N, C-alpha and C positions, 0 to 999 in steps of 0.2 A: 562331316560323314561322308565316306567315299562308297559309292555304289558303281556298279558295273555298267548299267544301261539307264537310258531315259525312263523306261518303264518301271525300273526299281525305284528311281526318284519319286515318280508319280505315286507309286504304291505307298511309300513312306510318308510322303506329304499328306496325301489323303487321309492316312490314320491320324494325323494330328498329334503323334506321340513323340515328334522331334522338332525342335525349333532352333535351328542353327544353320550354318553354311553347309553346302553340299559340294562335292566333286564328283563328276562322272568319268569314269576311266574309259569308257568306250567299249567295254567287253572283258573277257576273262583270258587267261594264258593256259593254253593246255599243258598238261604235266610234262610232255616230251619236248616242248618248244624250248629251243635254246636262245631265242632273242625276244624276250618280253616286250621290250620297247617297240617292237614292230606291231604287237597286238593290242597295247593299252597306251594310254597317254601318262606313262610313269614319269617322264621328265618334266612334264607340265605339272604334275601333282607336286613334285618336289619343288619347283619354282614357286608355286602356289602357297605351299607351307611355309617357304622361306620369306615371303613378304607379309604374312599375317602376323600382326603384333598381338600378343596376349594369348595365342593359342594354347590351350591347356590339355586337349584331348583330340585324338583322330580315331574315329569309329569306323572300322572296316566292315562295311555292311555288305558282304559278298555272299553269293549263293553256297549252301552247305552241301556243296558238290566237289568232286576232286579238283576240278579246274578252278572253282571259287576258293577252296582252301589254299591251292597252290598260289593263286593270285594274291591272296591276303598274305602269304609267307614272303612273297616277292616284294610287295609293297611295304610290309613291316620292316624288313631288312633294310630296304632302300631309305625308308624314313628315319630310322635309327642311325644311319651312316651319314647324314648331312648335318652340318652344325646346328640348323634351327631345329633339328629333330631331338636334340640332346634335352632332357627333361620333360618332353611331352609324352603324355600317357597315350599308348596305343593300344585300342581294345577291338574286340570283335563282338558280334551279337551272340547272345547265349544260344546254345544248342541243346537239345534234348527232347523229352516227350511231349506231344501235342496234347491238348486237353482232351480227354476222352479215348486216348490210346490205351490198347490192352497189351500188356508186356508179352504175352505169349506170340504176338504177331509183329513185334518191333525188332529191326535188324540190330546186330551187334554193335555197328557204329553209333547208331542212336543211342542205345543204352550207355555206351561209353561216354558220349558227350553229356547225356543226362547226369551220369555220376560226377564228371569232372565239373559240371557248372550247377551243381546242387546248392541249394541255400537253407 
């Protein structure tokens, strides 16, 4: 699981919902930033994935913000372009409506995410 910050790691770990390895990127990449490698530890992530044997999935657990989505896209593209990334499933956390949310107060992007991630 790839998270942006130590606090994200701590939150997921406290939930007890995930039992696997983590990688902390060290932040997110603003949308207009042209040099993501100066903002996050992308090269280290790629090296880490390259040496893990039997890796089947990388979960990109980044914030549902424009910067988080941009960072997820950069990470996904980089992972898919390394030899070790071939055949590894790359996923993101589900997005959508929170429990108790009322549709009339939900923004369009949240509704779009809920529709795309329905089950």
